[in-house]
N, C-alpha and C positions, 0 to 999 in steps of 0.2 A: 328940387326942394328937399328930397330924401337925403341927398349928399350933405346938404347944409345942416339938417337936423342931427344926422349922425356924426357931424363934425364936432359937435359941443354937447355933452351929455346934459347940460342945463335946459336944453331945448326939447329934450325927450319928456314926454309927459309922465309924472308921477316918479320918475326915476330919481330925482334929487330928493324928494321927500322920502323915498324908501331907503336910500343909501347914504343920507347925509352923515349919520354918525359912524357908519362903516368907513366913509372916505376920510373922516378925521382920524379914526382909530388906526386904520391902515396907512395913514398919511399919504393918500393918494391925490390930495388937492394941491400939493406943491411939490410935484416931482421935479419940476425944472424951475425953481424960483428965479425970479428976474427976467426969464425969457417970456416974450409976448408972441410966440409963434401962434399964428391963426389955427394950426392944427393940433397944438399940444393938448387940448382938452379931450382928444381921443385916447391919449395916455391914461386918463383917470379910469376909464371903462377897462383898459388893458390891465391896470393895477388891480382893480377890484377882481377881474377874472383870475389872476395869478393868485390872489388871496384866497378865492373860492377853491381852486384846484389844490393849492397847498394844504388847506384845511382837510380835505379829503384824503390826503396822504399821510397825515399825521394821527397817531392814536390818541394823543391828548393835546390838541392844538391849543396854543397860547392865546391866539386871537380867533374869535369865531365870527363868521359873517352871519348877520341876522338872516332868518327866514325870508323875510320881505324883500331884503336886498338880493338874496339868492334868486328869488324868482325874477326880480327885475333884471338881473344880470343874464340870466339864462334866456329871459324874453327878448332883450336887446340882441343877443347872439343869434336867437332864432329869426328875429326880424331882419338881421344883416346876412342871412345864410344865402339869400338869393345871388347876391352880388358882392364880390369881395371888396369893391370900392366902398361899401358901407362900413366895413370894419377898418376904421382909420389907422389903427396901430399896425394891423397886419398889412394894410395897403402900402404904408410908408415903408415898412421893414422889407416888403416883398417886391417893390416896384421892378427893380433890376432883375430879380429872379424870374419875374412873370415874363420879362422881355426875353430872357434867355431860355427859359423852358417851355413858355406857353404862349409864344408869340401869336400862334395862329388859333389859339383857343378863344372863343367869343364868350365874353362876359354874360352873366345871367345863369340862372337855374343852378348855381353853385358849381359850374363847370370849371372855373378857373381854380377854385379851392382844391376840386379833385386832382387836376392837373399838378398843382403844386404839391399835394400830398404824395402823389406818385414819384416826385423827383426829390422828396425830402431828404434822402440819404445820399443824394449825389455829391461827389467831392467838391464840385464848383458851387454848391448852394451856400449862400451866406448864413452865418451862425445866427444873426438876429432874425432872419426870415425863418430858419428851422425852429427857433424858439417860439416864434409867434404861431407857426403851424402847429407845433406841439401843444401850446395852450388851447388853441382852437379844437383840436382832436380830443383834448381831455374834457372839454366842455360837451362835445358830441357824446363821450362816453358817459357823462352824467345825464344828458338829455338828448335823445336821437333826434329831436326836432331841430336842433342846432344845424343838422345836416339836411338841407332843402331836398336834395335828390333822394335820400333815403326816406324822409318823411313823405314826400310825394308819391314815389314809386311803391311804397308799402302800405299806403293808407287803407286801401280797400282790404287787403289781406289781414292787417291788424285788426280791423273792424270784424271781418269774416270769422277769425279764430279767436275773437275775444281777448286780444293781447293788450288791450288798453281800457279794461272794464273800470268803471268809475269807483267801485267799492276798494280798489287797491290805492295805497298812498302813492302820491305823485313821485316821490323819491324812488320808489321801486319801479312803477310802470314806465317811467320815462328812461330808465337806464338802458343804455344800448345793449348791455348784457341780456337784460331781461327779454327785450325785443328779439334779439337773435335766438335765444333759447326757445322762446315761444313759438317763433315762426319755424325753427329747425324741428321742433317736435312735430309740427304739422306735416312738414316734409317727410320726416321719418315714419309718420303713420300712414303715408302714401296720400296725403291731401295734395291738392293743387295749389301751389303758390306761383304767382306770376313771374314770368321769367326776368321782367325788369327789377322786381323786388329781389328775386335770388341773386341777380347780378350785383345789386347794391349790397346785399348781406355779404357776398363773397369778398368785395372789396373792403368791407370794414372788418371782417374776419381776419383778412390778411393784414389789415392795419394793426389790429390788436397783437397778433403774432409777431409783427416787425419791431414793435417799440414797446417794451415792458412797461414804461414809464406812463402809459396810457391807462394801465390797470392799477388803481390805488391800492387794491388789496396786495398786489405783488410788491409794491413799495413799502407798505406797512408791514407785511409779514417777511419779507426777504431782505430787508435793508442790510443786515449784518452779513448775510451770505454773498450779497452782490459786492460789498466793499472788501470782503475777505477773498473771494474767489474769482469774481468777474469783474473787476474795476477796468474801465478802458473799453469794455465790449458793448458799445451802446447801439450799434447800427445793424440792420437787417436781421433782427431776430437773433443775434449772436449771444445776447445777455440771457435770453430765455433758454437757449439751448445749453448755455453754461450752468445755469441753474438746474436744468434737467440732468446734466452730467453730474453735479454735485449730489443731487437727490439719489441718482443710481449708485452712489457710493465711490465714484471714481476720483473724486477730488477732496473728500472730507465729509463731515456730518452736515445734516441739514435739519432745521426745526420742523416740528410737525405742522405748524401754522403756514409756514412756507410751502411744504410739500401739499398741503390742502388747497392753498392759493393757486398753485400751479396747476393742480388737478381741475380746479373750477375754470380756470382760463382756457384749458384744453377743451373742456366740455363746451364752454361758450363759442370758441372759434371752430371747433369740430374738425381739425385738420385730416382726420381719417377719412372724410367725405371726399376730400379733394386735396391732394398733397401740394397743390400750388399756393394754398393758404400759408404753408410754412416756408417762407422765402429762403431760409437758411438750407432747409432740406432740398427744396427745389433746385437751388444753385449747386449744391454739393452733388446731386444725384443726376443732373440733367444728362451727363454722358452715358450713364448706366441705363437711364430710361430710354434714351435713343438707341441704344444697343439691344439691351435684353427685353425691353418692355415696349418696343415700338408697335407691336401688334395690338396694344391696348389704347383705346382712346384717350386723348389727354383729359385730365381731370376726372377719370373714372376712379372710383375707390378701390378697383382691384390693382391699381398701379402700386399701392403700398404693398399689397400682398405679393405682387411680382417681384418687387425689390427684395422682400423677404426671402423668397425662394432662391434668390441669387445671392444671399447672404454668405460670406465666405468662400465665393467662388471666384474664378479668375476675371470675371466681367465686373466684380464689385471693387469700388475704389474706397481707400481708407476712410477719406472725409465723409463720403455718403454713408459708410458703414456705421460711423460714429452717430451721425445726425438721426439715421433711421432708428437705431437702438434707443437713442435718447427719447424719441418721440413714442416708440412702441411700448416703452417702460410705462408710460401713462395710459396709452390706449388698452394695454393688457390689464389695467386695474379697474376699468369701467367697461363692461361688455357692450355697453350702448355706444361706445366710441368708435366701434368697428361697424360702419353702416350696413355692410353686406350680412354680417352675422345678426345684427338687430332685426333687418328686414326678414330674414329667413327664420328667425328663432323667436320673434316677439310673441307669437302665439303659444309655442311651447313653454316659454319662459313664464307667461302669465298663468298658464294651466298647471304647470308642474313646480315652479318655483316662487309663485305669488309675488311677481314683480309689479311695479307701478309704471306709469307712462314714462316717456323719454326724458322729460324735463322735471320730473317729480323725484326728489331725493328719496333714497331707500332708507329703511331704518338705521339708525346709528348702530344698533345692536348686531347688524348684519356686517361680517368681516368683508374686507376688500377682497373682490373676486369671487365672492359667495355664489352669485348667480351663475357664472361660468361653471364653477365647481359642480353646481347642481346640474347643469346641462350635460356635463360630460359623465356624470354618474349615471344618468339616464341614457346617454348615448351608447353605452356598452352593455345595457340590460338585454337579457334574452327575452323570447316572447313569453316563456313561463313566468318570468319575473314581473311582466306587465308594464304599462305606462312607458312606452318607448318614445323617442323623438321621431319627428317626421323625418323622411329621407333626406330632404333639402337641409334641414336644421343640422342632422348628424353629420353630412358632408362638410358643412361650415365648422362645426366643432372639431372634426378631424383636421381640417386646414389649420385652425388656431393652434391645436395641439402640436401638429408637425412644426409650426413656426416657433412656438414656446420652447421647443426642445433645444433650439439653436443656443439659448442663453438662460441660465438659471434665474436671471433677474426678470425675466419676462414672465415668471410664474409667481404671482404675489404671494400665495399661500406658502409655496416652498421657500421663498426668500424671507418671509416674516418667520416661520417656525425654525428655519434652519440657519439664521444669521450667526448664531454663537458657534455652531458646529462648523460652519464654513470657515470662520476665523481660526477655529482650533485646529481643524484637520486639513483644510484645503487652501491655506493662505498661499501656498506656493504654486498652487494649480491655476495658472492664469490663461493656458491655452483654451481655444474654442472646445466647448463640450466637456472639459476635464472637470469642472466643479461637480456636475451631477455623477460623473463616474466616480470620483472621489468619495462623495457621500455614499454611493452604493458599496464601495470598497470597504467603508468603515460603518456600514449599517449597524452592527452589533454594538458600536461605541457611541451612536447618537443618542441624544435625549429623546424621550418617548415620543413627543409631538412630532419631532422632525423624522424619526424613524418610521412613523405611521405615514407621513406624507410621501416620503421617498419610497417606501414600500407599496403604497397605492400607486404611485406613478410608474414603478418598475412593473407591478402586475398588469397594468394598463398597457405598457410597452410589449409585454410578452403576448398580448392579444393582438396587438397592431403595431408590430416593429417599425412600420413607416413613420411613426411619431418620432422615431430616431432619425431625423432628417440627415443629419451629417453622416450617419452610418450608411444610410441609403444612397447617399451621394457617392461614398467611397466605394460602395459595392455595386454601383450601376452596371459594369461590365458584365459582372458574374451573374446578376439578375436578369439582364437582357438575354444572356446566353442560356442559362439554365432554369431561371425561376420566373420567367416573364408572365407565365399563366397565374401564378400565385400573386404576382405584384398587381396584375389587372383586376384582381377580384376586389369588389368594394368592401367585402368583409373578409379580413385577414384570418383571424382565428388561429394564429400562430403557425400557419403552414409556410409562410415565407421565411421566417427564421429557421425552421427545421429544413427547408431546401438549403439555405445558405450553410447551415452546419454540415449538411450531407456533401456538399461541394466545395467545403473549406479548403481542400487541397488540390482542387483543379488548377491547372497551369495558368488560367486566366485569372485566378484570384490574386489580387494585390495586397501587399503587406498591411495597408491601412484597414481595408475590409476584414482580413483575416484576424487582426488584432481586436477590432471591434466585435466580431462574432465571438472569439474567445472570452473577451471580457463579459459580453453578456451571458455566456455559458456559466462563467465563474459566479456572477452575480445570482444566476438561477440556483445555484447550489445552496444559496443561504436560506431559501424558503421554497417550498414545493409550489406555492401559489404563483411564484414567479415563472412557472412553466405552464402556459395557458392550457395547452392540449393535455398535458399530464394532470393538472388540476381538474379540468372538466371530465376527464375519463375515470379519474380514480378518487374523487372527493368523498364519495359515499364509502368507498372501500377504506379510505384513511380514516374516516370517523369511526367506522366499525372495528377495524383490525389495528389501527396505529394511532389511537387518539393521543393527543398531547405531544405528538412529535411534529416539529416544525420544519427542520432542516430537510432539504430535498434528499440528500445522500442517505440520511437515517430512514426517510420514508421509503426509498427504493430498496434499502437492505431489509427493511421490516416486511415489505411487500414480497420481495424476491424470496425471503426466507420462508414466508407462508405458502407461496406457490410451490417451492421445493419440497417442503415438508408434506403437502398434500399430495404430490406427486410420488414421492418414496413411499408413503404410507398407502398408496392406492386408494385414496380417499373417493368415496362415491361422487361427491360433488366439490369442485374446487371453490374455496372460500372467496377467492379474488375473482371478480366478474371478469368476462371475456374481454370487453372493450378495454378494461384497466390492464389486463395481461398483455394485450397488444401494444398499448402505449408504454407499458413498463418495459417492454423489451427494447423498444426505441431509445428509452432514457438510459437503459443498461449499455447499449451499444455506444451511445454518444459519449458516455462517461470513460469509456476505455481509450479514447483517442489523446487524452491529455492527463498526466498524473495529478494536475492541480485539480481536476474534477473528481478526484478521490481524495478528499481531505485528509483522512486518516493515514493513508499511505504516504501522502505528500508530507505531512508533518513529521511522520516517523522517519523519513528518508531525507529531509532537507540537507542535513551536513553531509550525507553520503552523496547526494547529487552534487554538492559543491566540491567534494574531494575527488569523485570518480568521473563525474560527468560535467565538468565546468562550461564547456562550450557547446554542449548538445542542446538543440532546440527542444521546446516542449511538445510541439505539435507532432502529429503523425505517431504518437506513442514512443518517440525516439528516446525519451528519458527513460521510460519503463524498460525498453529493450536494452538500454545501456545498463540499467541496474541488474537485469538478468544476466548479462554478459560478465559484470563484475560481482557476482553473488558472493564469492568466497572472501571478497574484501569488505563486505558491508558490515555494519554494526548489527548487534544481535536484533534489536527491535526491528530495524529495517528489514533484515534477512528474514524475520518471521512473517512480516507483512507480505514480502515479496513471494515467499514460499506459498502462503495462503492464497495469493493472487493467482500463481501458477496452477495451484490445485484446482481452483474454480474454472481457470481457462481450460484446463484439460478435460474437466467434466462437461464444459460447454465451450467448445473451440470457437463458436462464433464471437465469444467476448475476446478472443485474441485479435487485437486490432491489426497488429503486424502481419500475422499469418493470413488474415482475411484481405488485407490490402495487396500484399506481394503475390498471393496465389488466386487473386480474384478471377482472372481469365482461366486458369486451370480448374478452378471449382466449378465455373460455367461449363467447361468442357467435359470433366469426368465425374463431378459429384452434384450435377443439378438436381438429382432425384433423391440425394441423400438426406437423411434427417440432420438437423443442425448439431445435434450431440455427436453424431458420427462422422462429422466433416473431416476431422484429422485422420481417422482410421481409413476413410476413403481416399485421402490424399497419399496416405503411407502405401496403400495397396497398389496405387498408379504411380508411385515415385519414379520407378525405373522404366516407365514408358518412354518410348524414344522421342515423342513430342512433348514430354514434360519440360516446362520452363526451367532453365538452370537456376535463376534466383529462387524460384518457388521450391525447386528441390533441395537447394541448400537451406531454406527456411525449414522445410519438413525434417531434414537431418537434425537441425538445431533442436527442434522440439522433441526428436526422438532421443537425443541425447540428454535432454532434460527429463524425459520420462524414465530412462534407465537409471537416473541417479536415485530414484526412489519409486517403490511400487505404488505409493499413494498418488503418484502424478500420473499413474497410467490406469484409468478406470477399468478398461477392458480387462487387463491383466488382473487387477484387484478383484473383479467380479469372478473371473474364471478360476482363480486359485484362492478363493476365500477360505477353503477347507485346508488346502496344501500348506499355505503360509504358516498358520499357527501350529501345524502339525510338524513341519520339518525345519522351521525357522524360528521357533519361540525364543531361543536364546538370544538372537539379534533383536526381536521385538521388545524383549524385556529391558534392554538397555537403550532403546530409541527414545529421543526426545520429540515432543510435538513441535510442528513447524520448522523441523530441521533435517535435512536430507540424510539418508542411510548410506550415501555414495555407492549405491548399487549392491550393498550386501545382500539383501533379500534376493534380488534377481540372481546374483552369483550362486546363492544357496539353492535357488529352485533349479538352476542350471546343472549343479551336481546331482541333484536328484533325477533330473531328466536323463543324465548319463546313466544313472542306476535304474533308469525304467520304473521309478516308483511313484510318478505323478498321476493325478486323474487325467482323463482324456482332454477335458477342456483346457485345464492348466498346461498340459503337455503341448497342446497346439499352439498356445500363445508363447510358450518358452521357445519352441522350435523356431518361430518367426523371429523372436529376438536374437536368438543364437545365430540364425542365418544372416540376420541384418548386422550383428556385430562382427560376424566372421568377414564380412565385406568392408567394414569400416571400424577400426579399432577404437575410434572415438565414442561408439556406442557402448563401449565396455568400460565403465567408471573405474572398476577395480583394476582392470589391466592398464588404463591410462595413469591411474594414480601410483601404482607400484612400479611401472616400467617406463615412465616418461623419460628417465634419464638414459636407460637402455636403448629406448627407441632413438633418441637423439644421437646416441653413440653408434649403434650398429645399423640403424634403418633410416637414417636421416633423408636419404633420396627418395625412399618409398613414401615417407611420411609426407614429403613436400609435393607429392603429386596432386594435381587439381581435382582428380575424382578417385576416391578410394574404391579399390576392387580386391581387397583382401591381401595385397601385397606386404603389408606391415605385419600381419599375423603370421604369413608365410616366412618372412625374413626372421622373425622372432623364433618360429619353430626350427629353421635351419640353423640359427645361431644359438640353439638351446644350450650347447655345451659352453658358450662364451658369456653367458648371462651369470652375473655375480650375485645380485641382491636375491635372497631366498624367496621373499614374497613375490618378486617378478617371476622367478623360475616356477614357483607354485602356480601361478596364473597361466603361464604358458603350458604347463602340464595338464592343468584343468581344461584347456583348449583342446589338447590332444585326446583327453579322456572324452570329451564331448563329440569330437569327430568320430570316434569309434561307434558312438551310439546311431549316427545317421550320417551318410555321406553327403546330405543336402546341406549340412552345418559346416561342410569343409569346401568352400566355393572353388578353390584352386583344384583339388582333387576331383571335384565334381564336374568341373569344365573339362579337365583333362580325360576324363573316363565316361563323359556323357554318351558317346558312340558306344562303347563296350556295354554300358548299362542297357542301352536300347537293344543290342544284339544278344546279350547272354543272360540279362537279369530282368527282362521285360515283364516276365510273369511274377516276379517277386515283388510283393507290396512294400513300399518304403517304410522306414521307421524300425526302432528297436534293433538297428544293427544288421538287418536282413540282407539289404542290398550290399553293404560293406562285406558280409560273410560270403556273399555269392561272387564277388570280385576276388576275394581271396582265395577261394576254391578255384575259380577260373586261372588265377595266377599260377597255382600249383599244378593245374592240369596241363600236361605237356601237349595234349592236342589242340588246346585253345591258344590262339595267338592274339594278344592284346595289343591295343595301340602303343607305340613306343613311349609316348608321353605319359600315358596311363600307367604302364609298366614301370616306368622310372618313378613316378610320383607314389605308387603303391610301395615299392621297395624302400623309397625314402621314409614313408609313414611306418612301415614295419620296423626300421631301424630307431625311429624316434619312439615308438611304442616300446620297444625293447629297452631303450635307455630309460624310458619313463618308468617301467615296470621295476628297474633296479634302484632308481632315484625314489620313487614313490610306490612302496609295496601295495598290493591289493588290500582294500579296506573292507571288503565283503566278498560274499559267494559270487555275485555278478561280476566284480572286478576280476576275481580269479577266473571265472568261466571266460570272460572276454580275453584275459591274457593267454589262456590256453589256445582260444580260436585264433588269435593273431600270432602265436608262436611258430617259427619255422619248423619245430618239431611236433607240430600239432597232431600229426598222424601217429607218431610213435607213443605220445602221451596218451592219446585216446586208446590206441591199441592195448597199452599197459592197463589202463583203467578197466577195459572191457574184459581182459583175460583175468584180472584180479576178482571182478565180480562173478565171473563164470566159475572160476575155481572155488570160490566161496560157496556158490550154489551146489556144485557137485559134491563138495565136502558135507554139506548138510544132507544132501540126498542119500549119500552112500553110508554115512556114519550113524545115522539114526538120532533118536532123541538123546539128549544128554541127561534129561531129568527122568526119575523112575516113574513107572506106570502106576496108577491108582485105580481101584476097583470102583465100578458103578455105585456099589451100596455106600461107599464112603463119601462119593460125591453127592448122593441124593439124601443123605440123612440130615434131619433138622439140626440147626446150630444150638448149642448148649450155652449156658451162660458163661462158661469158661471160654468157649470160642469166641464170644462177643466181647471178652477182654474185662469181665468183672465176675465176682463170686455172688452166688444168690444169697 
């Protein structure tokens, strides 16, 4: 009987009365004129159903179905929902398809409908059946009761959670979307919804995601986008994903209404709760899920999170990557669409961010992503700042932040505020993670709103660098080897990045990680807030001592200057706090590793780097070292900056990155107890130790050469000779320029005064060491190297090429003194000879040859002021003393050289004259003559009496008169 009634709409009670006008208007009464098919009247109902769904898909429908007829149509559809035989149009359209796909499915309770729905997009499904099924699905979307199984399974739950209250208009409460959101809200609040109902909800959520045409809002709002960008993609959710791709900005622009319609559909279907709802994603990512996420139960919300963790890894496939990012774009714009985040954070969100229920819309005034922004602001608050998130919620917020760092489009606020800047500065940066790096690089160029967002995100990264998921992935090997303890900490506080920086040049470090770490360091230089540990340690000091300074490098300079001034002035109390001083030291040391971390130096030397160090890497301070080695070829501005840098390094050798790196083991061996300021001095003292590393020794020599070019680069000498330098070398100082080397002129000046024995004891000690060192290695004497470079190449090339300098070049120059042509070079060699007279220790060749004789014949004679040299000269003349042959030969050579020097360069003072007498072969004769002359003068005075006449005592004792005082009274 039911089949007979539903075969002719005229037999359905009241239907003809309610829909008579609509049948005529829609012309549904004569679909097939002339045909008298017994089943043709079922087409009338089908025609009315199509008119009903078409009206919902048009913003301004030309023909409207009356409300009475709408109710009647939906009522007929509801009554036929039990058995597909009762929907005559669908039955005849799908008879063959039912036999093909659902042969074993028993009719009744809507089972055949569901079976056909599941096969709707099969290739072999007939087009007329697919159309009939789509119309049926659209009716279900308008009234959930058209689905028998859904209405039956969810009846009690709908009543229990008041999802069908009478005071709501039927048009709203009956809609499938309202039912889904109402029941989903109950599930998200932790309420119990029957498994049968949840199963039906899952099926219909999947149905909505598969076919965009079932959502009238999508058709209304996105018609233009579908036609322009997504035509022909109608199956298995591909149209929706195409629209998502358009919204992400990958295929063109999209209207706001379309974007909102898509966002609403994602909320209705809630694919974040179960990835299987999104068929396009499910199919694209099946292989990834089976390999990377097989440990997670199928349908678990954490599957999506697992997929995000494997984004841009070898396990991810390209199609899955696209579908995943398209879905995550929408999930990221509504925190409720991440079920795990919502479950763990709904209490915190309600308490701190004043949110509403799951299915209640937030205020239109609240920007997209505002709730999540609120959550992450509270996630990184300290206990002192109060009102922090629960531990569970904080962990979820961190998870989301780590995932969002993968793609700038997953951060709604960032994309919204920075859209213009992304187009302006970063249009060519299409690789993974490059967009955020690009925005950070152009931070100073960004509009204010974008700059604030990028600044806040960078500040957050400095506290928890694991947010930079791509960087963490690249740095996995180095983290596991050197920083695993920091990585395991739930609260990072900047420790992990500090560890990565310290281990940046380990052999385990790969290029991607090193580049990422260096980039973050460079970004940190733009604002001191971007260095979390520095900010926390020094924020009070910065406010007090360096207000209105933003850039990190300027803050470091400001605080360092304050510390140095307080130290030099012996201030009773340091103005910079102890915790800040400790962290300041860390920042200073990190900045020495790469010239780009010192912007002023880098800007001043950019062209010089290009000209002199084109292929030198920036890391390990290699560019800085290259500039030092090419100092004479640098531009004035760069030269001044490099000189200033060297001056600071010599005052504080720990800031000399290359020295500290090359001599790391030697410092541990010899200078573990030494103060950082005396590190270079300690290394110099141990330079000739037999266990000294050759590379370290070479580096120490380099630094000594640098120090000897200018007394200002030798703090120990400068302090010891602070009175001697202005006293003896004022003429050199008066012509000196700031930040430009004196090419060893002051040191040479002090050397000459050392030979004259006129220096203060402290200064004399320092100059003696310098003379001793430069006597072993000619490169430590800038004046000698400058004036004699050609002569060394001509006369002493073999000695100069020796791997280790032992004074052979100086000896060669002394031996070839007569062959030297340039006067300035000859003068320098003569000065060396003069210096050697003052102390045998400064003549290494002679000292080595005569060491045994000094021990035997001059052991009681203290060194210095030419005393041991005089002792050896006397021993040479004493016939009873037998000197070692080598010592005797060297002494005779020196006497000849000094004799020649005396002829070429006459004595400049009494000390020179005395020294020439003492070293003369006729010394005894000269001394005898001088002694006899003095004795004769004494005897003459004694024997001949006074020359002046004697005066009486009275004249001596009388008072002086005015005349005697030189004036008249």
